[in-house]
All heavy atoms as TSV, in Angstrom:
chain	resi	resn	atom	element	x	y	z
A	1	MET	N	N	-3.500	160.587	-46.476
A	1	MET	CA	C	-4.129	159.497	-45.768
A	1	MET	C	C	-4.927	158.654	-46.721
A	1	MET	O	O	-5.643	159.146	-47.557
A	1	MET	CB	C	-5.025	160.039	-44.658
A	1	MET	CG	C	-5.484	159.057	-43.707
A	1	MET	SD	S	-5.832	159.909	-42.106
A	1	MET	CE	C	-7.578	160.057	-42.252
A	2	ALA	N	N	-4.832	157.301	-46.539
A	2	ALA	CA	C	-5.545	156.434	-47.495
A	2	ALA	C	C	-7.058	156.436	-47.242
A	2	ALA	O	O	-7.502	156.575	-46.117
A	2	ALA	CB	C	-4.980	154.997	-47.356
A	3	LYS	N	N	-7.767	156.268	-48.269
A	3	LYS	CA	C	-9.201	156.164	-48.071
A	3	LYS	C	C	-9.632	154.795	-47.511
A	3	LYS	O	O	-8.994	153.797	-47.746
A	3	LYS	CB	C	-9.925	156.281	-49.492
A	3	LYS	CG	C	-9.814	157.704	-50.069
A	3	LYS	CD	C	-10.673	157.729	-51.365
A	3	LYS	CE	C	-10.522	159.138	-51.937
A	3	LYS	NZ	N	-11.293	159.236	-53.142
A	4	ASN	N	N	-10.655	154.837	-46.759
A	4	ASN	CA	C	-11.177	153.597	-46.070
A	4	ASN	C	C	-11.909	152.780	-47.236
A	4	ASN	O	O	-12.784	153.329	-47.856
A	4	ASN	CB	C	-12.089	153.962	-44.905
A	4	ASN	CG	C	-12.462	152.691	-44.117
A	4	ASN	OD1	O	-12.083	151.614	-44.409
A	4	ASN	ND2	N	-13.221	152.968	-43.096
A	5	ALA	N	N	-11.580	151.553	-47.373
A	5	ALA	CA	C	-12.187	150.720	-48.371
A	5	ALA	C	C	-13.729	150.472	-48.129
A	5	ALA	O	O	-14.557	150.466	-48.983
A	5	ALA	CB	C	-11.468	149.333	-48.472
A	6	PHE	N	N	-14.022	150.414	-46.840
A	6	PHE	CA	C	-15.468	150.232	-46.429
A	6	PHE	C	C	-15.808	151.409	-45.541
A	6	PHE	O	O	-15.575	151.306	-44.263
A	6	PHE	CB	C	-15.661	148.915	-45.741
A	6	PHE	CG	C	-15.228	147.728	-46.501
A	6	PHE	CD1	C	-13.988	147.074	-46.376
A	6	PHE	CD2	C	-16.065	147.318	-47.597
A	6	PHE	CE1	C	-13.708	145.976	-47.107
A	6	PHE	CE2	C	-15.658	146.181	-48.371
A	6	PHE	CZ	C	-14.503	145.640	-48.163
A	7	PRO	N	N	-16.403	152.485	-46.031
A	7	PRO	CA	C	-16.625	153.678	-45.187
A	7	PRO	C	C	-17.523	153.415	-44.005
A	7	PRO	O	O	-17.355	154.108	-43.013
A	7	PRO	CB	C	-17.250	154.677	-46.179
A	7	PRO	CG	C	-17.178	154.074	-47.488
A	7	PRO	CD	C	-16.813	152.619	-47.354
A	8	MET	N	N	-18.416	152.551	-44.063
A	8	MET	CA	C	-19.427	152.334	-42.928
A	8	MET	C	C	-18.826	151.480	-41.874
A	8	MET	O	O	-19.404	151.399	-40.766
A	8	MET	CB	C	-20.715	151.773	-43.485
A	8	MET	CG	C	-21.409	152.655	-44.520
A	8	MET	SD	S	-21.691	154.324	-44.031
A	8	MET	CE	C	-22.988	154.167	-42.899
A	9	MET	N	N	-17.754	150.670	-42.146
A	9	MET	CA	C	-17.179	149.807	-41.156
A	9	MET	C	C	-16.345	150.524	-40.192
A	9	MET	O	O	-15.642	151.541	-40.491
A	9	MET	CB	C	-16.324	148.753	-41.823
A	9	MET	CG	C	-17.063	147.894	-42.777
A	9	MET	SD	S	-18.350	146.879	-41.963
A	9	MET	CE	C	-17.350	145.801	-40.978
A	10	PRO	N	N	-16.361	150.214	-38.883
A	10	PRO	CA	C	-15.606	150.891	-37.865
A	10	PRO	C	C	-14.070	150.590	-38.089
A	10	PRO	O	O	-13.742	149.524	-38.654
A	10	PRO	CB	C	-16.057	150.304	-36.602
A	10	PRO	CG	C	-16.571	149.009	-36.924
A	10	PRO	CD	C	-17.193	149.152	-38.319
A	11	LYS	N	N	-13.234	151.525	-37.707
A	11	LYS	CA	C	-11.849	151.311	-37.891
A	11	LYS	C	C	-11.297	150.260	-36.856
A	11	LYS	O	O	-11.999	150.080	-35.833
A	11	LYS	CB	C	-11.100	152.640	-37.646
A	11	LYS	CG	C	-11.419	153.634	-38.744
A	11	LYS	CD	C	-10.477	154.872	-38.606
A	11	LYS	CE	C	-10.755	155.929	-39.548
A	11	LYS	NZ	N	-11.287	155.806	-40.735
A	12	ALA	N	N	-10.227	149.652	-37.121
A	12	ALA	CA	C	-9.630	148.659	-36.257
A	12	ALA	C	C	-9.296	149.328	-34.871
A	12	ALA	O	O	-8.939	150.544	-34.850
A	12	ALA	CB	C	-8.426	148.059	-36.806
A	13	GLY	N	N	-9.360	148.589	-33.770
A	13	GLY	CA	C	-9.083	149.173	-32.509
A	13	GLY	C	C	-10.262	149.447	-31.788
A	13	GLY	O	O	-10.883	148.471	-31.152
A	14	GLY	N	N	-10.725	150.657	-31.653
A	14	GLY	CA	C	-11.872	150.972	-30.851
A	14	GLY	C	C	-11.518	151.189	-29.418
A	14	GLY	O	O	-10.389	151.121	-29.035
A	15	GLY	N	N	-12.551	151.479	-28.695
A	15	GLY	CA	C	-12.329	151.761	-27.252
A	15	GLY	C	C	-12.438	150.496	-26.388
A	15	GLY	O	O	-12.618	149.425	-26.884
A	16	VAL	N	N	-12.350	150.719	-25.099
A	16	VAL	CA	C	-12.419	149.612	-24.179
A	16	VAL	C	C	-13.845	149.167	-24.040
A	16	VAL	O	O	-14.101	147.941	-23.893
A	16	VAL	CB	C	-11.846	150.102	-22.826
A	16	VAL	CG1	C	-12.068	149.045	-21.694
A	16	VAL	CG2	C	-10.429	150.518	-22.951
A	17	MET	N	N	-14.816	150.076	-24.053
A	17	MET	CA	C	-16.246	149.726	-23.871
A	17	MET	C	C	-16.751	148.706	-24.813
A	17	MET	O	O	-17.402	147.677	-24.431
A	17	MET	CB	C	-17.099	150.939	-23.764
A	17	MET	CG	C	-18.521	150.648	-23.297
A	17	MET	SD	S	-18.570	149.924	-21.630
A	17	MET	CE	C	-18.179	151.372	-20.652
A	18	PRO	N	N	-16.553	148.934	-26.203
A	18	PRO	CA	C	-17.055	147.895	-27.083
A	18	PRO	C	C	-16.484	146.537	-26.947
A	18	PRO	O	O	-17.135	145.510	-27.121
A	18	PRO	CB	C	-16.739	148.454	-28.461
A	18	PRO	CG	C	-16.604	149.936	-28.312
A	18	PRO	CD	C	-16.113	150.107	-26.884
A	19	LYS	N	N	-15.168	146.560	-26.612
A	19	LYS	CA	C	-14.523	145.245	-26.329
A	19	LYS	C	C	-14.974	144.511	-25.116
A	19	LYS	O	O	-15.243	143.344	-25.090
A	19	LYS	CB	C	-13.027	145.442	-26.227
A	19	LYS	CG	C	-12.365	145.838	-27.535
A	19	LYS	CD	C	-10.885	146.078	-27.371
A	19	LYS	CE	C	-10.301	146.490	-28.652
A	19	LYS	NZ	N	-8.838	146.864	-28.539
A	20	LEU	N	N	-15.299	145.313	-24.126
A	20	LEU	CA	C	-15.872	144.786	-22.862
A	20	LEU	C	C	-17.266	144.230	-23.127
A	20	LEU	O	O	-17.576	143.115	-22.643
A	20	LEU	CB	C	-15.906	145.850	-21.802
A	20	LEU	CG	C	-16.472	145.480	-20.367
A	20	LEU	CD1	C	-15.585	144.369	-19.786
A	20	LEU	CD2	C	-16.586	146.581	-19.495
A	21	ILE	N	N	-18.082	144.967	-23.832
A	21	ILE	CA	C	-19.429	144.444	-24.124
A	21	ILE	C	C	-19.357	143.201	-24.948
A	21	ILE	O	O	-20.172	142.272	-24.725
A	21	ILE	CB	C	-20.258	145.616	-24.854
A	21	ILE	CG1	C	-20.544	146.783	-23.865
A	21	ILE	CG2	C	-21.565	145.098	-25.426
A	21	ILE	CD1	C	-21.144	147.951	-24.478
A	22	GLY	N	N	-18.544	143.201	-25.886
A	22	GLY	CA	C	-18.393	142.006	-26.770
A	22	GLY	C	C	-17.917	140.775	-25.974
A	22	GLY	O	O	-18.392	139.700	-26.128
A	23	PHE	N	N	-16.963	141.028	-25.088
A	23	PHE	CA	C	-16.496	139.831	-24.212
A	23	PHE	C	C	-17.671	139.415	-23.290
A	23	PHE	O	O	-17.850	138.213	-23.090
A	23	PHE	CB	C	-15.318	140.403	-23.283
A	23	PHE	CG	C	-14.900	139.366	-22.312
A	23	PHE	CD1	C	-14.168	138.232	-22.633
A	23	PHE	CD2	C	-15.236	139.463	-20.888
A	23	PHE	CE1	C	-13.778	137.277	-21.748
A	23	PHE	CE2	C	-14.804	138.574	-20.005
A	23	PHE	CZ	C	-14.137	137.467	-20.448
A	24	LEU	N	N	-18.456	140.392	-22.727
A	24	LEU	CA	C	-19.567	139.931	-21.835
A	24	LEU	C	C	-20.677	139.138	-22.605
A	24	LEU	O	O	-21.106	138.211	-22.065
A	24	LEU	CB	C	-20.172	141.127	-21.171
A	24	LEU	CG	C	-19.280	141.800	-20.139
A	24	LEU	CD1	C	-19.968	143.095	-19.634
A	24	LEU	CD2	C	-18.887	140.856	-19.004
A	25	VAL	N	N	-20.873	139.594	-23.844
A	25	VAL	CA	C	-21.850	138.812	-24.640
A	25	VAL	C	C	-21.315	137.430	-24.938
A	25	VAL	O	O	-22.046	136.407	-24.872
A	25	VAL	CB	C	-22.239	139.595	-25.919
A	25	VAL	CG1	C	-22.957	138.746	-26.862
A	25	VAL	CG2	C	-22.983	140.832	-25.583
A	26	LEU	N	N	-20.092	137.318	-25.343
A	26	LEU	CA	C	-19.487	136.046	-25.660
A	26	LEU	C	C	-19.492	135.148	-24.438
A	26	LEU	O	O	-19.750	133.952	-24.476
A	26	LEU	CB	C	-18.057	136.302	-26.156
A	26	LEU	CG	C	-17.310	134.972	-26.610
A	26	LEU	CD1	C	-17.978	134.322	-27.725
A	26	LEU	CD2	C	-15.859	135.367	-26.949
A	27	PHE	N	N	-19.098	135.696	-23.236
A	27	PHE	CA	C	-19.142	134.957	-21.992
A	27	PHE	C	C	-20.500	134.429	-21.639
A	27	PHE	O	O	-20.714	133.292	-21.213
A	27	PHE	CB	C	-18.584	135.839	-20.886
A	27	PHE	CG	C	-18.514	135.169	-19.540
A	27	PHE	CD1	C	-17.535	134.260	-19.279
A	27	PHE	CD2	C	-19.433	135.476	-18.612
A	27	PHE	CE1	C	-17.509	133.515	-18.055
A	27	PHE	CE2	C	-19.415	134.819	-17.331
A	27	PHE	CZ	C	-18.420	133.907	-17.023
A	28	ALA	N	N	-21.543	135.281	-21.893
A	28	ALA	CA	C	-22.958	134.795	-21.544
A	28	ALA	C	C	-23.329	133.708	-22.508
A	28	ALA	O	O	-24.042	132.744	-22.047
A	28	ALA	CB	C	-23.831	136.121	-21.724
A	29	ILE	N	N	-22.986	133.828	-23.744
A	29	ILE	CA	C	-23.349	132.723	-24.708
A	29	ILE	C	C	-22.643	131.489	-24.375
A	29	ILE	O	O	-23.277	130.381	-24.365
A	29	ILE	CB	C	-23.031	133.220	-26.083
A	29	ILE	CG1	C	-24.012	134.286	-26.573
A	29	ILE	CG2	C	-23.159	132.020	-27.104
A	29	ILE	CD1	C	-23.689	134.941	-27.876
A	30	CYS	N	N	-21.386	131.560	-24.053
A	30	CYS	CA	C	-20.614	130.316	-23.766
A	30	CYS	C	C	-21.156	129.703	-22.443
A	30	CYS	O	O	-21.227	128.433	-22.387
A	30	CYS	CB	C	-19.110	130.630	-23.622
A	30	CYS	SG	S	-18.361	130.995	-25.149
A	31	SER	N	N	-21.442	130.486	-21.432
A	31	SER	CA	C	-21.931	129.995	-20.127
A	31	SER	C	C	-23.334	129.339	-20.375
A	31	SER	O	O	-23.635	128.305	-19.751
A	31	SER	CB	C	-21.975	130.997	-19.093
A	31	SER	OG	O	-22.890	132.058	-19.364
A	32	MET	N	N	-24.092	129.928	-21.241
A	32	MET	CA	C	-25.447	129.353	-21.508
A	32	MET	C	C	-25.324	127.933	-22.199
A	32	MET	O	O	-25.998	127.019	-21.834
A	32	MET	CB	C	-26.266	130.248	-22.442
A	32	MET	CG	C	-27.650	129.744	-22.758
A	32	MET	SD	S	-28.442	130.921	-23.796
A	32	MET	CE	C	-29.750	129.818	-24.413
A	33	ILE	N	N	-24.370	127.936	-23.142
A	33	ILE	CA	C	-24.171	126.612	-23.882
A	33	ILE	C	C	-23.658	125.516	-22.861
A	33	ILE	O	O	-24.067	124.369	-22.897
A	33	ILE	CB	C	-23.285	126.838	-25.077
A	33	ILE	CG1	C	-23.898	127.710	-26.076
A	33	ILE	CG2	C	-22.758	125.450	-25.616
A	33	ILE	CD1	C	-23.014	128.088	-27.250
A	34	ILE	N	N	-22.731	125.955	-21.995
A	34	ILE	CA	C	-22.187	124.942	-21.085
A	34	ILE	C	C	-23.172	124.519	-20.021
A	34	ILE	O	O	-23.235	123.297	-19.730
A	34	ILE	CB	C	-20.907	125.479	-20.413
A	34	ILE	CG1	C	-19.750	125.691	-21.480
A	34	ILE	CG2	C	-20.455	124.648	-19.255
A	34	ILE	CD1	C	-18.536	126.469	-20.972
A	35	LYS	N	N	-23.919	125.450	-19.460
A	35	LYS	CA	C	-24.921	125.069	-18.357
A	35	LYS	C	C	-26.062	124.441	-18.855
A	35	LYS	O	O	-26.726	123.587	-18.149
A	35	LYS	CB	C	-25.225	126.359	-17.591
A	35	LYS	CG	C	-23.985	126.853	-16.727
A	35	LYS	CD	C	-24.447	128.041	-15.992
A	35	LYS	CE	C	-23.221	128.515	-15.045
A	35	LYS	NZ	N	-23.590	129.760	-14.294
A	36	GLN	N	N	-26.576	124.885	-20.065
A	36	GLN	CA	C	-27.910	124.388	-20.510
A	36	GLN	C	C	-27.778	124.081	-21.998
A	36	GLN	O	O	-28.356	124.769	-22.877
A	36	GLN	CB	C	-28.946	125.496	-20.314
A	36	GLN	CG	C	-29.133	125.923	-18.897
A	36	GLN	CD	C	-30.036	127.142	-18.753
A	36	GLN	OE1	O	-30.295	127.789	-19.700
A	36	GLN	NE2	N	-30.548	127.442	-17.544
A	37	PRO	N	N	-27.154	122.921	-22.316
A	37	PRO	CA	C	-26.958	122.640	-23.801
A	37	PRO	C	C	-28.207	122.314	-24.489
A	37	PRO	O	O	-28.373	122.660	-25.663
A	37	PRO	CB	C	-25.990	121.486	-23.717
A	37	PRO	CG	C	-26.153	120.873	-22.387
A	37	PRO	CD	C	-26.455	121.997	-21.456
A	38	VAL	N	N	-29.201	121.649	-23.919
A	38	VAL	CA	C	-30.377	121.253	-24.505
A	38	VAL	C	C	-31.201	122.480	-24.804
A	38	VAL	O	O	-31.705	122.616	-25.952
A	38	VAL	CB	C	-31.190	120.287	-23.713
A	38	VAL	CG1	C	-32.549	120.036	-24.234
A	38	VAL	CG2	C	-30.413	118.973	-23.440
A	39	GLU	N	N	-31.355	123.393	-23.865
A	39	GLU	CA	C	-32.098	124.622	-24.154
A	39	GLU	C	C	-31.448	125.560	-25.099
A	39	GLU	O	O	-32.107	126.171	-25.940
A	39	GLU	CB	C	-32.292	125.385	-22.776
A	39	GLU	CG	C	-33.238	124.738	-21.766
A	39	GLU	CD	C	-32.573	123.645	-20.936
A	39	GLU	OE1	O	-31.367	123.439	-21.236
A	39	GLU	OE2	O	-33.235	123.090	-20.107
A	40	SER	N	N	-30.090	125.513	-25.172
A	40	SER	CA	C	-29.338	126.290	-26.139
A	40	SER	C	C	-29.615	125.748	-27.506
A	40	SER	O	O	-29.813	126.515	-28.487
A	40	SER	CB	C	-27.845	126.187	-25.837
A	40	SER	OG	O	-27.584	126.764	-24.589
A	41	ALA	N	N	-29.663	124.434	-27.694
A	41	ALA	CA	C	-29.906	123.801	-28.946
A	41	ALA	C	C	-31.331	124.140	-29.457
A	41	ALA	O	O	-31.535	124.430	-30.627
A	41	ALA	CB	C	-29.671	122.365	-28.952
A	42	GLN	N	N	-32.302	124.160	-28.494
A	42	GLN	CA	C	-33.649	124.560	-28.840
A	42	GLN	C	C	-33.735	125.981	-29.327
A	42	GLN	O	O	-34.527	126.295	-30.260
A	42	GLN	CB	C	-34.595	124.292	-27.654
A	42	GLN	CG	C	-34.836	122.833	-27.347
A	42	GLN	CD	C	-35.567	122.562	-26.135
A	42	GLN	OE1	O	-35.856	123.456	-25.282
A	42	GLN	NE2	N	-36.036	121.311	-25.984
A	43	VAL	N	N	-33.034	126.876	-28.616
A	43	VAL	CA	C	-33.033	128.292	-29.032
A	43	VAL	C	C	-32.470	128.435	-30.436
A	43	VAL	O	O	-33.056	129.147	-31.232
A	43	VAL	CB	C	-32.205	129.137	-28.071
A	43	VAL	CG1	C	-31.962	130.482	-28.594
A	43	VAL	CG2	C	-32.950	129.245	-26.686
A	44	ILE	N	N	-31.398	127.734	-30.767
A	44	ILE	CA	C	-30.781	127.812	-32.056
A	44	ILE	C	C	-31.700	127.248	-33.135
A	44	ILE	O	O	-31.957	127.840	-34.191
A	44	ILE	CB	C	-29.387	127.107	-32.130
A	44	ILE	CG1	C	-28.433	127.787	-31.140
A	44	ILE	CG2	C	-28.905	126.996	-33.526
A	44	ILE	CD1	C	-28.091	129.214	-31.529
A	45	GLY	N	N	-32.350	126.155	-32.809
A	45	GLY	CA	C	-33.380	125.528	-33.676
A	45	GLY	C	C	-34.486	126.492	-33.957
A	45	GLY	O	O	-34.897	126.618	-35.113
A	46	ASP	N	N	-35.037	127.151	-32.919
A	46	ASP	CA	C	-36.094	128.042	-33.087
A	46	ASP	C	C	-35.708	129.249	-33.973
A	46	ASP	O	O	-36.443	129.747	-34.841
A	46	ASP	CB	C	-36.619	128.566	-31.724
A	46	ASP	CG	C	-37.269	127.517	-30.960
A	46	ASP	OD1	O	-37.652	126.481	-31.513
A	46	ASP	OD2	O	-37.431	127.696	-29.678
A	47	LEU	N	N	-34.464	129.790	-33.671
A	47	LEU	CA	C	-33.984	130.915	-34.444
A	47	LEU	C	C	-33.807	130.487	-35.989
A	47	LEU	O	O	-34.073	131.247	-36.889
A	47	LEU	CB	C	-32.646	131.378	-33.926
A	47	LEU	CG	C	-32.746	132.171	-32.626
A	47	LEU	CD1	C	-31.310	132.527	-32.159
A	47	LEU	CD2	C	-33.565	133.434	-32.784
A	48	TRP	N	N	-33.321	129.279	-36.241
A	48	TRP	CA	C	-33.154	128.795	-37.585
A	48	TRP	C	C	-34.437	128.661	-38.260
A	48	TRP	O	O	-34.598	129.017	-39.440
A	48	TRP	CB	C	-32.329	127.496	-37.593
A	48	TRP	CG	C	-32.121	126.993	-38.967
A	48	TRP	CD1	C	-32.774	125.919	-39.646
A	48	TRP	CD2	C	-31.242	127.529	-39.904
A	48	TRP	NE1	N	-32.271	125.802	-40.822
A	48	TRP	CE2	C	-31.355	126.748	-41.095
A	48	TRP	CE3	C	-30.340	128.596	-39.911
A	48	TRP	CZ2	C	-30.604	127.041	-42.190
A	48	TRP	CZ3	C	-29.560	128.850	-41.051
A	48	TRP	CH2	C	-29.754	128.105	-42.184
A	49	ALA	N	N	-35.447	128.145	-37.546
A	49	ALA	CA	C	-36.797	127.997	-38.095
A	49	ALA	C	C	-37.455	129.339	-38.413
A	49	ALA	O	O	-38.006	129.505	-39.539
A	49	ALA	CB	C	-37.753	127.243	-37.129
A	50	LYS	N	N	-37.277	130.317	-37.638
A	50	LYS	CA	C	-37.713	131.684	-37.930
A	50	LYS	C	C	-36.995	132.292	-39.082
A	50	LYS	O	O	-37.575	132.987	-39.979
A	50	LYS	CB	C	-37.608	132.598	-36.672
A	50	LYS	CG	C	-38.596	132.246	-35.623
A	50	LYS	CD	C	-38.433	133.145	-34.467
A	50	LYS	CE	C	-39.448	132.743	-33.361
A	50	LYS	NZ	N	-39.400	133.618	-32.240
A	51	PHE	N	N	-35.659	132.058	-39.197
A	51	PHE	CA	C	-34.865	132.502	-40.272
A	51	PHE	C	C	-35.310	131.904	-41.597
A	51	PHE	O	O	-35.529	132.693	-42.584
A	51	PHE	CB	C	-33.421	132.218	-40.047
A	51	PHE	CG	C	-32.447	132.691	-41.111
A	51	PHE	CD1	C	-32.178	134.029	-41.277
A	51	PHE	CD2	C	-31.830	131.887	-41.913
A	51	PHE	CE1	C	-31.312	134.482	-42.305
A	51	PHE	CE2	C	-30.996	132.230	-42.985
A	51	PHE	CZ	C	-30.750	133.525	-43.090
A	52	THR	N	N	-35.488	130.622	-41.621
A	52	THR	CA	C	-35.916	129.983	-42.863
A	52	THR	C	C	-37.338	130.382	-43.206
A	52	THR	O	O	-37.718	130.521	-44.423
A	52	THR	CB	C	-35.771	128.422	-42.788
A	52	THR	OG1	O	-36.484	127.972	-41.692
A	52	THR	CG2	C	-34.281	128.041	-42.729
A	53	GLY	N	N	-38.204	130.532	-42.207
A	53	GLY	CA	C	-39.542	130.986	-42.464
A	53	GLY	C	C	-39.598	132.357	-43.091
A	53	GLY	O	O	-40.409	132.626	-44.004
A	54	ALA	N	N	-38.710	133.291	-42.600
A	54	ALA	CA	C	-38.639	134.577	-43.207
A	54	ALA	C	C	-38.175	134.549	-44.644
A	54	ALA	O	O	-38.655	135.223	-45.489
A	54	ALA	CB	C	-37.680	135.473	-42.305
A	55	GLY	N	N	-37.251	133.616	-44.902
A	55	GLY	CA	C	-36.746	133.451	-46.268
A	55	GLY	C	C	-37.820	132.967	-47.174
A	55	GLY	O	O	-38.007	133.401	-48.309
A	56	ASP	N	N	-38.607	131.977	-46.667
A	56	ASP	CA	C	-39.784	131.469	-47.470
A	56	ASP	C	C	-40.801	132.562	-47.685
A	56	ASP	O	O	-41.378	132.668	-48.856
A	56	ASP	CB	C	-40.401	130.291	-46.804
A	56	ASP	CG	C	-39.485	129.131	-46.719
A	56	ASP	OD1	O	-38.547	129.045	-47.565
A	56	ASP	OD2	O	-39.836	128.203	-45.861
A	57	ALA	N	N	-41.043	133.378	-46.702
A	57	ALA	CA	C	-42.081	134.424	-46.873
A	57	ALA	C	C	-41.562	135.456	-47.863
A	57	ALA	O	O	-42.351	135.963	-48.655
A	57	ALA	CB	C	-42.397	135.118	-45.556
A	58	LEU	N	N	-40.246	135.767	-47.833
A	58	LEU	CA	C	-39.691	136.778	-48.757
A	58	LEU	C	C	-39.750	136.230	-50.222
A	58	LEU	O	O	-40.154	136.936	-51.116
A	58	LEU	CB	C	-38.210	137.103	-48.379
A	58	LEU	CG	C	-37.527	138.096	-49.221
A	58	LEU	CD1	C	-38.282	139.385	-49.240
A	58	LEU	CD2	C	-36.124	138.265	-48.807
A	59	ALA	N	N	-39.473	134.903	-50.344
A	59	ALA	CA	C	-39.485	134.300	-51.660
A	59	ALA	C	C	-40.940	134.327	-52.216
A	59	ALA	O	O	-41.177	134.615	-53.318
A	59	ALA	CB	C	-38.959	132.887	-51.616
A	60	THR	N	N	-41.943	134.066	-51.388
A	60	THR	CA	C	-43.327	133.998	-51.785
A	60	THR	C	C	-43.731	135.454	-52.227
A	60	THR	O	O	-44.484	135.689	-53.209
A	60	THR	CB	C	-44.240	133.506	-50.654
A	60	THR	OG1	O	-43.807	132.221	-50.242
A	60	THR	CG2	C	-45.673	133.571	-51.025
A	61	PHE	N	N	-43.325	136.478	-51.426
A	61	PHE	CA	C	-43.607	137.834	-51.769
A	61	PHE	C	C	-43.016	138.273	-53.070
A	61	PHE	O	O	-43.732	138.833	-53.929
A	61	PHE	CB	C	-43.084	138.751	-50.604
A	61	PHE	CG	C	-43.233	140.230	-50.874
A	61	PHE	CD1	C	-44.502	140.794	-50.848
A	61	PHE	CD2	C	-42.190	141.027	-51.147
A	61	PHE	CE1	C	-44.629	142.161	-51.016
A	61	PHE	CE2	C	-42.252	142.298	-51.422
A	61	PHE	CZ	C	-43.484	142.922	-51.381
A	62	LEU	N	N	-41.748	137.893	-53.317
A	62	LEU	CA	C	-41.126	138.332	-54.538
A	62	LEU	C	C	-41.778	137.574	-55.740
A	62	LEU	O	O	-41.828	138.176	-56.842
A	62	LEU	CB	C	-39.620	138.011	-54.487
A	62	LEU	CG	C	-38.827	138.940	-53.478
A	62	LEU	CD1	C	-37.415	138.469	-53.418
A	62	LEU	CD2	C	-38.944	140.381	-53.864
A	63	GLN	N	N	-42.164	136.347	-55.557
A	63	GLN	CA	C	-42.804	135.619	-56.635
A	63	GLN	C	C	-44.196	136.207	-56.925
A	63	GLN	O	O	-44.578	136.243	-58.127
A	63	GLN	CB	C	-42.970	134.142	-56.232
A	63	GLN	CG	C	-41.724	133.416	-56.321
A	63	GLN	CD	C	-41.859	131.926	-55.843
A	63	GLN	OE1	O	-42.920	131.588	-55.271
A	63	GLN	NE2	N	-40.802	131.101	-56.018
A	64	ALA	N	N	-44.940	136.727	-55.866
A	64	ALA	CA	C	-46.188	137.307	-56.092
A	64	ALA	C	C	-46.006	138.657	-56.888
A	64	ALA	O	O	-46.923	139.011	-57.685
A	64	ALA	CB	C	-46.868	137.610	-54.794
A	65	ILE	N	N	-44.939	139.397	-56.531
A	65	ILE	CA	C	-44.754	140.612	-57.247
A	65	ILE	C	C	-44.342	140.360	-58.708
A	65	ILE	O	O	-44.718	141.016	-59.607
A	65	ILE	CB	C	-43.568	141.459	-56.525
A	65	ILE	CG1	C	-44.119	142.020	-55.199
A	65	ILE	CG2	C	-43.159	142.571	-57.400
A	65	ILE	CD1	C	-43.085	142.764	-54.372
A	66	GLY	N	N	-43.445	139.411	-58.874
A	66	GLY	CA	C	-42.935	139.105	-60.246
A	66	GLY	C	C	-43.951	138.545	-61.164
A	66	GLY	O	O	-43.826	138.583	-62.348
A	67	GLY	N	N	-45.022	138.057	-60.698
A	67	GLY	CA	C	-46.061	137.530	-61.519
A	67	GLY	C	C	-46.076	136.031	-61.531
A	67	GLY	O	O	-46.013	135.042	-61.849
Protein backbone atom coordinates (compact mmCIF):
# COMPACT_ATOMS: atom_id res chain seq x y z
CA MET A 1 0.00 0.00 0.00
CA ALA A 2 1.34 3.43 -0.96
CA LYS A 3 2.21 5.96 1.70
CA ASN A 4 -0.02 8.99 2.02
CA ALA A 5 1.84 12.07 0.77
CA PHE A 6 0.08 14.25 3.33
CA PRO A 7 -0.48 12.16 6.48
CA MET A 8 -2.67 14.72 8.25
CA MET A 9 -5.05 15.23 5.31
CA PRO A 10 -8.21 13.13 5.16
CA LYS A 11 -8.46 10.52 2.48
CA ALA A 12 -10.71 11.12 -0.52
CA GLY A 13 -14.29 10.07 -0.10
CA GLY A 14 -15.37 10.28 3.48
CA GLY A 15 -18.80 9.61 4.86
CA VAL A 16 -22.17 11.11 4.20
CA MET A 17 -22.17 13.37 7.26
CA PRO A 18 -19.15 15.57 6.34
CA LYS A 19 -20.54 16.03 2.83
CA LEU A 20 -23.96 16.94 4.22
CA ILE A 21 -22.47 19.45 6.65
CA GLY A 22 -20.36 20.99 3.88
CA PHE A 23 -23.41 21.27 1.63
CA LEU A 24 -25.46 22.93 4.39
CA VAL A 25 -22.70 25.45 5.12
CA LEU A 26 -22.34 26.25 1.41
CA PHE A 27 -26.12 26.59 1.09
CA ALA A 28 -26.27 28.95 4.09
CA ILE A 29 -23.49 31.14 2.70
CA CYS A 30 -25.06 31.30 -0.77
CA SER A 31 -28.51 32.12 0.63
CA MET A 32 -27.02 34.86 2.81
CA ILE A 33 -25.26 36.40 -0.20
CA ILE A 34 -28.40 36.26 -2.33
CA LYS A 35 -30.83 37.56 0.32
CA GLN A 36 -28.58 40.16 1.98
CA PRO A 37 -25.77 41.22 -0.37
CA VAL A 38 -24.96 44.48 1.42
CA GLU A 39 -24.68 42.83 4.83
CA SER A 40 -22.63 40.01 3.32
CA ALA A 41 -20.20 42.51 1.85
CA GLN A 42 -19.92 44.24 5.24
CA VAL A 43 -19.18 40.90 6.94
CA ILE A 44 -16.45 40.12 4.40
CA GLY A 45 -15.03 43.63 4.81
CA ASP A 46 -14.98 43.27 8.59
CA LEU A 47 -13.29 39.86 8.36
CA TRP A 48 -10.69 41.25 5.96
CA ALA A 49 -9.99 44.19 8.28
CA LYS A 50 -9.50 41.81 11.23
CA PHE A 51 -7.26 39.56 9.13
CA THR A 52 -5.05 42.44 7.99
CA GLY A 53 -5.01 43.85 11.53
CA ALA A 54 -3.81 40.51 12.84
CA GLY A 55 -1.10 40.47 10.19
CA ASP A 56 0.03 43.96 11.17
CA ALA A 57 0.08 42.99 14.84
CA LEU A 58 2.13 39.88 14.07
CA ALA A 59 4.59 41.92 11.99
CA THR A 60 4.94 44.46 14.80
CA PHE A 61 5.52 41.66 17.32
CA LEU A 62 8.18 40.00 15.17
CA GLN A 63 9.93 43.32 14.57
CA ALA A 64 9.97 43.96 18.34
CA ILE A 65 11.50 40.55 18.98
CA GLY A 66 14.04 40.89 16.17
CA GLY A 67 15.29 44.18 17.42
